[in-house]
NUVOMAR-258380 format. One record per residue: x, y, z of N, C-alpha, C, O, CB in turn; residue in one letter. Coordinates in steps of 0.02 Angstrom, whole numbers, plus 50000, padded with zeros to 5 digits. Glycine has a CB too. Layout:
# residues N
XYZXYZXYZXYZXYZA
...
This chain:
# residues 102
581216311355118581366311555046580736308955012580446303855030582006307355026X
580566312854962579966310654924580096305054876580676303754860579676316354886X
579616301854854579716295954809580116297954745580586294354727579016292954789X
579956303354712580346305154654581096306254668581516304454627580066311354624X
581246309254725581956310154746582276303554760582836302354736582006314654810X
581966299154796582286292954812582356288754749582866285254743581876289254866X
581906288854705581966285154641582526287954600582876284254566581306285354600X
582616294554602583166297854562583826295454583584256294054541583146305454569X
583936294954652584576292554675584696285454680585266283454691584696295154736X
584196281554673584236274454684584746271154635585096266454655583536271354675X
584786273354574585206269854525585856273654510586176272454459584806268954461X
586036278054554586636282054544587186279054588587056277954648586516289654560X
587786277854562588346274954596588626280354643588546286254630588886272454545X
588946278354698589246283054747589706287454713589696293554726589596279554803X
590146285054667590626289254634590296294854592590566300254585591066285054591X
589686293254563589336298354522589036303554573589046309554560588746294954475X
588796301254628588536306054677589076310854702588966316854711588236302354736X
589676307754712590236311754739590486316854686590846321554703590826307154761X
590296315754624590506320254571590116326954578590316331854548590406316954500X
589556327154616589216333054628589426337054687589106341954707588536331754633X
589976334854716590256338054777590916341254763591346338354730590346332954833X
591006347254787591636350954779591886352554848591496354554892591536357454736X
592546351754859592846353454925593276359454913593756359054875593256347354955X
593136364854945593536371054946593976370855011593766372955065593056377754944X
594546368455004594986367055062595286373655088595606377355050595556362055043X
595176375055151595496380755181596156379055215596316373255226595026383855231X
596516383955231597176382555261597086379955332597476375755354597616388855262X
596566382355367596436380555435595986374355440595436374355412596136386355472X
596216369255475595786363655484595196365555529595306368555581596176357955513X
594586363855511594016365655548593846360555605593426361755648593426366355500X
594196354655602594146349455653594876348055672595316347355630593756342955627X
594956347655738595626345455764595516339455808594996339055840596006351155805X
595956334855809595936328555851596526328755896597096329655874595946321955806X
596406327855960596946327156007597096319856019596756316456056596786330656073X
597636317655985597826310755986597946308256055597786302556071598416309655945X
598246312456100598356310356168597726308256205597726303356243598676315956204X
597166311956194596556310056221596266303656190595936299656224596086315656214X
596406302756125596166297156085596506290556108596206285256102596306298356009X
597096290856135597456284956153597076280856205597156274756208598146286756178X
596656284156246596286280256297595636277956272595286274356308596166284356360X
595436279656212594806278056184594766270456167595236267856138594686282356122X
594236266956184594156260056168593686258756113593696253456081593946256456226X
593236263856100592746262456045592926264655976592686261755927592116265756061X
593346269955971593526272655905592926274055864592926272655804593986267955868X
592386276655894591766278355860591846282855802591486282055753591306281355906X
592316287555805592416292255748592646288755688592476290755633592896297555765X
593056283355695593326279755638592766276255601592756276255539593856274855660X
592286273155637591766269255605591156273955585590776272255540591546263455653X
591086279455617590506283855604590576288655549590066290455518590346287455663X
591186290955533591286296255484591096293655413591406289055387592036298655486X
590566296855383590336294755317590846295555260590816292255208589736298555301X
591336300355274591846301155221592496296955237592996297455200592016308855212X
592486293155289593026288455305593716292255316594236289955294593106283055246X
593696298155351594236302255359594656301355424595156304955434593986308755355X
594466296855466594826295455529595176288755523594876283755503594326295555591X
595826288655543596196282355543596596281555605596946286255626596646281755482X
596556275455636596976274455697597706274055676597876271855621596776267855735X
598126276455720598876276455706599166270555746598846268055792599236283655727X
599766268455729600106262955762600246264255834600306259555873600726261455728X
600306270755855600446272455925599826273455966599876275856023600866278555929X
599216271755939598576272055974598206278655963597646279255988598696271056047X
598466283255929598096289755913597646289155856597536283655830598576295255899X
597386294755836596916295255780597216300555729597436305855748596166297555807X
597206298955671597406303855616596756305955583596306301855571597936300655560X
596716312355570596096315055537596306319355478596756323555484595656319355588X
596006318455421596126322255362595506326055347594996323055330596346317855303X
595526332755352594946336955347594746339055278594216341955268595046342855385X
595176337655230595136340355161594496338355123594276342055080595736338055122X
594206332555140593596330155106593036328955158592656324055153593756323455065X
592986333155207592496332655259591836335555236591806341055208592746335955322X
591296331555250590596333755234590326338855283589786341755272590136327655233X
590696340055338590476344855390589806342555424589416346855446590386351955358X
589676336455428589096333955458589076334055534588546334155564588996327455434X
589696333855565589746333855636589656327155670589646326755731589256338355662X
589606321955631589496315155659590066313255709589926310755763589466309755602X
590696314655689591246313055733591166316355802591256313055854591886315255701X
591016322455801590926326155862590386323555905590446323255966590796332955847X
589826321655873589256318855911589366312155940589106310655994588666318555867X
589746307855907589836301155931590406300355979590426295456016589946296655876X
590876305255981591486304956021591256306056096590886310856110592036310555997X
591456301756142591276302656209591886304556254591846304856315590946296556234X
592466305756219593046307756256593126315356258593296318456208593646304656226X
593026318256316593006325656318593696328456292594236326256312592846328256394X
593636333256246594226336256220594586333156163595066335956137594676336756270X
594326327056142594646323456091594556326856022595026327255983594386316456091X
593956329056008593806332255944593546339355956593096340555996593276328055903X
593856344055921593636350855922593376352555850593746352255802594226355555945X
592726354455845592396355455784592156362455777591826364955823591856350555777X
592306365955721592036372555707591866372455629592046367855593592576378355728X
591526377455610591376377755538592006380355504592376384155534590766382355522X
592126378255440592686380855404592646388555396592116391555404592706377555337X
593216391655380593226398955370592796400355310592696396055266593956401755359X
592526406655308592046408255254592316407255182592876409255165591836415355262X
591896404155142592066402555073592406395555067592546393355011592516408055044X
592536392355119592876385655116592396380355140591876381855170593536385555161X
592586374055127592186368355151591846364755094592036365455036591666370655201X
591346361055111591016356955060590486360855023590136364855053590696350955091X
590416359854959589936363254916589546357654878589846353754841590306368254865X
588916357254885588526352254848588226355854786587896361054791587966348954893X
588346352854733588096355454666587516351054637587456345154653588706355754614X
587126353854597586596350054561586956345254513587416347254477586086354854522X
586756339254512587056334054470586806334154401587006330154359586926327354498X
């Protein structure tokens, strides 16, 4: 990031930055989580790594995921070390996150 860009964003609150993001929610979730696989996970890396804070542990040891405000960064898929726990695909055409100029 160049100096002018970093200076431009330095004084902007997170809420103001998020106002430049639109989520076009599709009917099909582009990420699915297999709670049965997650029950044996000890790290819960997806919960702490997701920048949108969309993963939540459930009382029965599983993981709940809400895809509606996903940034589509793939962080959850990259940090998960439990095979088959997270299935990640791109949203259907015309859906997903849209970044606008602020």
